[in-house]
PDB file with SEQRES, HELIX, SHEET and CRYST1 records, atoms N, CA, C and O in Angstrom:
SEQRES   1 A   36  MET TRP TYR PHE SER TRP ILE LEU GLY LEU GLY LEU ALA          
SEQRES   2 A   36  VAL SER PHE GLY ILE ILE ASN GLY MET TRP HIS GLU PHE          
SEQRES   3 A   36  ARG MET SER PRO ASP GLU ASP LEU ASP GLU                      
HELIX    1 AA1 TRP A    2  ARG A   27  1                                  26    
HELIX    2 AA2 PRO A   30  LEU A   34  1                                   5    
CRYST1    1.000    1.000    1.000  90.00  90.00  90.00 P 1           1          
ATOM      1  N   MET A   1      31.169  30.258  24.099  1.00  0.00           N  
ATOM      2  CA  MET A   1      30.688  28.939  23.663  1.00  0.00           C  
ATOM      3  C   MET A   1      29.451  29.002  22.659  1.00  0.00           C  
ATOM      4  O   MET A   1      28.619  28.105  22.522  1.00  0.00           O  
ATOM      5  N   TRP A   2      29.477  30.211  21.988  1.00  0.00           N  
ATOM      6  CA  TRP A   2      28.307  30.469  20.992  1.00  0.00           C  
ATOM      7  C   TRP A   2      28.399  29.497  19.885  1.00  0.00           C  
ATOM      8  O   TRP A   2      27.366  29.120  19.333  1.00  0.00           O  
ATOM      9  N   TYR A   3      29.630  29.035  19.496  1.00  0.00           N  
ATOM     10  CA  TYR A   3      29.794  28.147  18.448  1.00  0.00           C  
ATOM     11  C   TYR A   3      29.310  26.810  18.727  1.00  0.00           C  
ATOM     12  O   TYR A   3      29.064  26.084  17.764  1.00  0.00           O  
ATOM     13  N   PHE A   4      29.131  26.357  19.966  1.00  0.00           N  
ATOM     14  CA  PHE A   4      28.625  25.067  20.314  1.00  0.00           C  
ATOM     15  C   PHE A   4      27.106  24.998  20.039  1.00  0.00           C  
ATOM     16  O   PHE A   4      26.555  23.991  19.594  1.00  0.00           O  
ATOM     17  N   SER A   5      26.469  26.166  20.346  1.00  0.00           N  
ATOM     18  CA  SER A   5      24.902  26.127  20.090  1.00  0.00           C  
ATOM     19  C   SER A   5      24.756  26.197  18.614  1.00  0.00           C  
ATOM     20  O   SER A   5      23.851  25.574  18.060  1.00  0.00           O  
ATOM     21  N   TRP A   6      25.590  26.914  17.961  1.00  0.00           N  
ATOM     22  CA  TRP A   6      25.477  27.134  16.395  1.00  0.00           C  
ATOM     23  C   TRP A   6      25.609  25.696  15.699  1.00  0.00           C  
ATOM     24  O   TRP A   6      24.805  25.258  14.877  1.00  0.00           O  
ATOM     25  N   ILE A   7      26.684  25.072  16.133  1.00  0.00           N  
ATOM     26  CA  ILE A   7      26.940  23.674  15.479  1.00  0.00           C  
ATOM     27  C   ILE A   7      25.776  22.776  15.801  1.00  0.00           C  
ATOM     28  O   ILE A   7      25.276  22.040  14.950  1.00  0.00           O  
ATOM     29  N   LEU A   8      25.366  22.848  17.004  1.00  0.00           N  
ATOM     30  CA  LEU A   8      24.251  22.019  17.572  1.00  0.00           C  
ATOM     31  C   LEU A   8      22.998  22.291  16.695  1.00  0.00           C  
ATOM     32  O   LEU A   8      22.299  21.384  16.244  1.00  0.00           O  
ATOM     33  N   GLY A   9      22.774  23.601  16.492  1.00  0.00           N  
ATOM     34  CA  GLY A   9      21.461  23.873  15.723  1.00  0.00           C  
ATOM     35  C   GLY A   9      21.627  23.499  14.313  1.00  0.00           C  
ATOM     36  O   GLY A   9      20.667  23.050  13.686  1.00  0.00           O  
ATOM     37  N   LEU A  10      22.931  23.673  13.703  1.00  0.00           N  
ATOM     38  CA  LEU A  10      23.042  23.247  12.288  1.00  0.00           C  
ATOM     39  C   LEU A  10      22.931  21.767  12.191  1.00  0.00           C  
ATOM     40  O   LEU A  10      22.358  21.268  11.223  1.00  0.00           O  
ATOM     41  N   GLY A  11      23.454  21.019  13.154  1.00  0.00           N  
ATOM     42  CA  GLY A  11      23.333  19.611  13.050  1.00  0.00           C  
ATOM     43  C   GLY A  11      21.810  19.077  13.209  1.00  0.00           C  
ATOM     44  O   GLY A  11      21.353  18.099  12.618  1.00  0.00           O  
ATOM     45  N   LEU A  12      21.207  19.794  13.994  1.00  0.00           N  
ATOM     46  CA  LEU A  12      19.607  19.383  14.144  1.00  0.00           C  
ATOM     47  C   LEU A  12      18.949  19.664  12.893  1.00  0.00           C  
ATOM     48  O   LEU A  12      18.100  18.907  12.424  1.00  0.00           O  
ATOM     49  N   ALA A  13      19.365  20.864  12.274  1.00  0.00           N  
ATOM     50  CA  ALA A  13      18.657  21.311  10.976  1.00  0.00           C  
ATOM     51  C   ALA A  13      19.024  20.266   9.870  1.00  0.00           C  
ATOM     52  O   ALA A  13      18.164  19.881   9.077  1.00  0.00           O  
ATOM     53  N   VAL A  14      20.235  19.839   9.831  1.00  0.00           N  
ATOM     54  CA  VAL A  14      20.653  18.915   8.776  1.00  0.00           C  
ATOM     55  C   VAL A  14      19.981  17.536   8.955  1.00  0.00           C  
ATOM     56  O   VAL A  14      19.442  16.928   8.031  1.00  0.00           O  
ATOM     57  N   SER A  15      20.068  17.075  10.301  1.00  0.00           N  
ATOM     58  CA  SER A  15      19.421  15.789  10.533  1.00  0.00           C  
ATOM     59  C   SER A  15      17.952  15.723  10.339  1.00  0.00           C  
ATOM     60  O   SER A  15      17.367  14.680  10.045  1.00  0.00           O  
ATOM     61  N   PHE A  16      17.324  16.972  10.526  1.00  0.00           N  
ATOM     62  CA  PHE A  16      15.895  17.069  10.356  1.00  0.00           C  
ATOM     63  C   PHE A  16      15.535  16.951   8.891  1.00  0.00           C  
ATOM     64  O   PHE A  16      14.520  16.356   8.527  1.00  0.00           O  
ATOM     65  N   GLY A  17      16.429  17.556   8.014  1.00  0.00           N  
ATOM     66  CA  GLY A  17      16.226  17.592   6.617  1.00  0.00           C  
ATOM     67  C   GLY A  17      16.478  16.178   6.016  1.00  0.00           C  
ATOM     68  O   GLY A  17      15.839  15.754   5.053  1.00  0.00           O  
ATOM     69  N   ILE A  18      17.397  15.522   6.616  1.00  0.00           N  
ATOM     70  CA  ILE A  18      17.654  14.138   6.083  1.00  0.00           C  
ATOM     71  C   ILE A  18      16.455  13.262   6.486  1.00  0.00           C  
ATOM     72  O   ILE A  18      15.970  12.530   5.623  1.00  0.00           O  
ATOM     73  N   ILE A  19      15.970  13.275   7.650  1.00  0.00           N  
ATOM     74  CA  ILE A  19      14.958  12.463   8.168  1.00  0.00           C  
ATOM     75  C   ILE A  19      13.643  12.767   7.311  1.00  0.00           C  
ATOM     76  O   ILE A  19      12.913  11.866   6.898  1.00  0.00           O  
ATOM     77  N   ASN A  20      13.420  14.101   7.089  1.00  0.00           N  
ATOM     78  CA  ASN A  20      12.223  14.423   6.414  1.00  0.00           C  
ATOM     79  C   ASN A  20      12.367  13.963   4.918  1.00  0.00           C  
ATOM     80  O   ASN A  20      11.349  13.610   4.321  1.00  0.00           O  
ATOM     81  N   GLY A  21      13.454  13.954   4.355  1.00  0.00           N  
ATOM     82  CA  GLY A  21      13.644  13.357   2.989  1.00  0.00           C  
ATOM     83  C   GLY A  21      13.356  11.884   2.889  1.00  0.00           C  
ATOM     84  O   GLY A  21      12.671  11.376   2.001  1.00  0.00           O  
ATOM     85  N   MET A  22      13.993  11.184   3.968  1.00  0.00           N  
ATOM     86  CA  MET A  22      13.786   9.759   4.016  1.00  0.00           C  
ATOM     87  C   MET A  22      12.322   9.383   4.236  1.00  0.00           C  
ATOM     88  O   MET A  22      11.848   8.385   3.692  1.00  0.00           O  
ATOM     89  N   TRP A  23      11.568  10.219   5.073  1.00  0.00           N  
ATOM     90  CA  TRP A  23      10.271   9.901   5.434  1.00  0.00           C  
ATOM     91  C   TRP A  23       9.454   9.998   4.188  1.00  0.00           C  
ATOM     92  O   TRP A  23       8.592   9.160   3.925  1.00  0.00           O  
ATOM     93  N   HIS A  24       9.737  11.073   3.380  1.00  0.00           N  
ATOM     94  CA  HIS A  24       9.057  11.287   2.199  1.00  0.00           C  
ATOM     95  C   HIS A  24       9.248  10.211   1.154  1.00  0.00           C  
ATOM     96  O   HIS A  24       8.305   9.905   0.423  1.00  0.00           O  
ATOM     97  N   GLU A  25      10.439   9.618   1.051  1.00  0.00           N  
ATOM     98  CA  GLU A  25      10.628   8.541   0.100  1.00  0.00           C  
ATOM     99  C   GLU A  25       9.928   7.361   0.611  1.00  0.00           C  
ATOM    100  O   GLU A  25       9.230   6.744  -0.194  1.00  0.00           O  
ATOM    101  N   PHE A  26      10.000   6.963   1.771  1.00  0.00           N  
ATOM    102  CA  PHE A  26       9.317   5.729   2.219  1.00  0.00           C  
ATOM    103  C   PHE A  26       7.885   5.888   2.256  1.00  0.00           C  
ATOM    104  O   PHE A  26       7.189   4.874   2.194  1.00  0.00           O  
ATOM    105  N   ARG A  27       7.258   7.225   2.365  1.00  0.00           N  
ATOM    106  CA  ARG A  27       5.893   7.431   2.330  1.00  0.00           C  
ATOM    107  C   ARG A  27       5.264   7.117   1.052  1.00  0.00           C  
ATOM    108  O   ARG A  27       4.137   6.622   1.028  1.00  0.00           O  
ATOM    109  N   MET A  28       5.964   7.391  -0.088  1.00  0.00           N  
ATOM    110  CA  MET A  28       5.422   7.202  -1.373  1.00  0.00           C  
ATOM    111  C   MET A  28       5.223   5.709  -1.708  1.00  0.00           C  
ATOM    112  O   MET A  28       5.964   4.832  -1.263  1.00  0.00           O  
ATOM    113  N   SER A  29       4.152   5.472  -2.539  1.00  0.00           N  
ATOM    114  CA  SER A  29       3.839   4.127  -2.874  1.00  0.00           C  
ATOM    115  C   SER A  29       4.813   3.648  -3.967  1.00  0.00           C  
ATOM    116  O   SER A  29       5.327   4.494  -4.699  1.00  0.00           O  
ATOM    117  N   PRO A  30       5.103   2.317  -4.126  1.00  0.00           N  
ATOM    118  CA  PRO A  30       5.939   1.791  -5.141  1.00  0.00           C  
ATOM    119  C   PRO A  30       5.559   2.123  -6.472  1.00  0.00           C  
ATOM    120  O   PRO A  30       6.448   2.162  -7.322  1.00  0.00           O  
ATOM    121  N   ASP A  31       4.218   2.401  -6.834  1.00  0.00           N  
ATOM    122  CA  ASP A  31       3.741   2.647  -8.177  1.00  0.00           C  
ATOM    123  C   ASP A  31       4.252   4.049  -8.527  1.00  0.00           C  
ATOM    124  O   ASP A  31       4.607   4.211  -9.695  1.00  0.00           O  
ATOM    125  N   GLU A  32       4.334   5.024  -7.731  1.00  0.00           N  
ATOM    126  CA  GLU A  32       4.798   6.231  -8.087  1.00  0.00           C  
ATOM    127  C   GLU A  32       6.270   6.384  -8.440  1.00  0.00           C  
ATOM    128  O   GLU A  32       6.683   7.279  -9.178  1.00  0.00           O  
ATOM    129  N   ASP A  33       7.086   5.403  -7.836  1.00  0.00           N  
ATOM    130  CA  ASP A  33       8.491   5.362  -8.118  1.00  0.00           C  
ATOM    131  C   ASP A  33       8.777   4.915  -9.593  1.00  0.00           C  
ATOM    132  O   ASP A  33       9.750   5.316 -10.231  1.00  0.00           O  
ATOM    133  N   LEU A  34       7.878   4.086 -10.048  1.00  0.00           N  
ATOM    134  CA  LEU A  34       8.094   3.582 -11.420  1.00  0.00           C  
ATOM    135  C   LEU A  34       7.938   4.657 -12.546  1.00  0.00           C  
ATOM    136  O   LEU A  34       8.444   4.530 -13.661  1.00  0.00           O  
ATOM    137  N   ASP A  35       7.169   5.755 -12.138  1.00  0.00           N  
ATOM    138  CA  ASP A  35       7.028   6.837 -13.150  1.00  0.00           C  
ATOM    139  C   ASP A  35       8.270   7.684 -13.313  1.00  0.00           C  
ATOM    140  O   ASP A  35       8.383   8.350 -14.343  1.00  0.00           O  
ATOM    141  N   GLU A  36       9.138   7.715 -12.458  1.00  0.00           N  
ATOM    142  CA  GLU A  36      10.449   8.558 -12.420  1.00  0.00           C  
ATOM    143  C   GLU A  36      11.346   7.917 -13.430  1.00  0.00           C  
ATOM    144  O   GLU A  36      12.474   8.369 -13.630  1.00  0.00           O  
TER     145      GLU A  36                                                      
END                                                                             
């Protein structure tokens, strides 16, 4: 059952990266978005 923990860890890592990216986007002020 090693693959179960491997897939679970991979899913947690991916979800953490997505949540971290979303948090970084919402954290920025609207003025900074206009510069891009």
